[in-house]
Phi, psi and omega in degrees: 000130181268127175279127177229157178276167184299322181298317179295317179300316180293323176298318178298311180297318180300326181272006177087009180265146177280159167274121182223126182056043182243153172238122180235129179296300182229122178249099179262102186285355176300333181288353175264356186295147178283187184303332179284357175071004175230339185277132175246122186246022174237152175290144175250111181230127176223134180227138173050044184233165175242129177231113185290321177222125177246127178233114176230021184302136176063021178260156178242112181267120180265354178234164183298150174243121185225124173237121180237127177053042180256155174249116181242143173274244178286135178233111178261104177237043181289127179056034179270128179259115178261070186303322181262015177091164177215140178229127173240107187244123177052044179257153174245129177245115182250019175223181178300143180229128174230131170248012186314135178062020183245202182105249174060028176291133182268128179305140008269008182297135185253153168256119188233130166238115183229121176056042178259155176240128179240119181272342178246168175305139178250120189262118176244023182307124174061034176275155178225125181238097177285337180261182182298146174231128178233120178229107188225142171056035179260156178246114179255084187301323180251011176081185183200160174258019180311315182248014180268190177059033179301142180065019176250151180293345182253018175297147175297129184253134178237121176283331176244132180306129182287154173259108184229122180190155176071019182265158172242150182104162182274122181258001186244032177289139177273159178098192182197000000 
């Protein structure tokens, strides 16, 4: 795995190339934002890489976001809009993860968590998913509020019934 600095990683993504077999300490995707300062108009693809801190808070992704077989530390995706979908496949998260106030995938784009491991609580407080959601074979070691907060105004909302199965850990914790 090649260690690269954040500037090099962002240059690769900006040019349409994936991060592959790379180690990046901090990947702050705000530096890819367009003139409106929140829109990201390039695909974000990372495979077989390590990212110690990922920050995409308050960004709007107009292209797909895909992480495959990556090891991520802390992931800040607060109020992140994945309009073209997001896929986290066979990833390990060993720090806090928040998707709070995010989602917003437009059909048919899906939000996918498949065969991922989360060692900390995963926060879905007040998320809204108008498109498909698939969460399968994941390990939520400290649980999640994905299916919690029932009858609360900040419950995770699904316009299409989500496909959730084969997971371990409690997904119905209340709060955020």
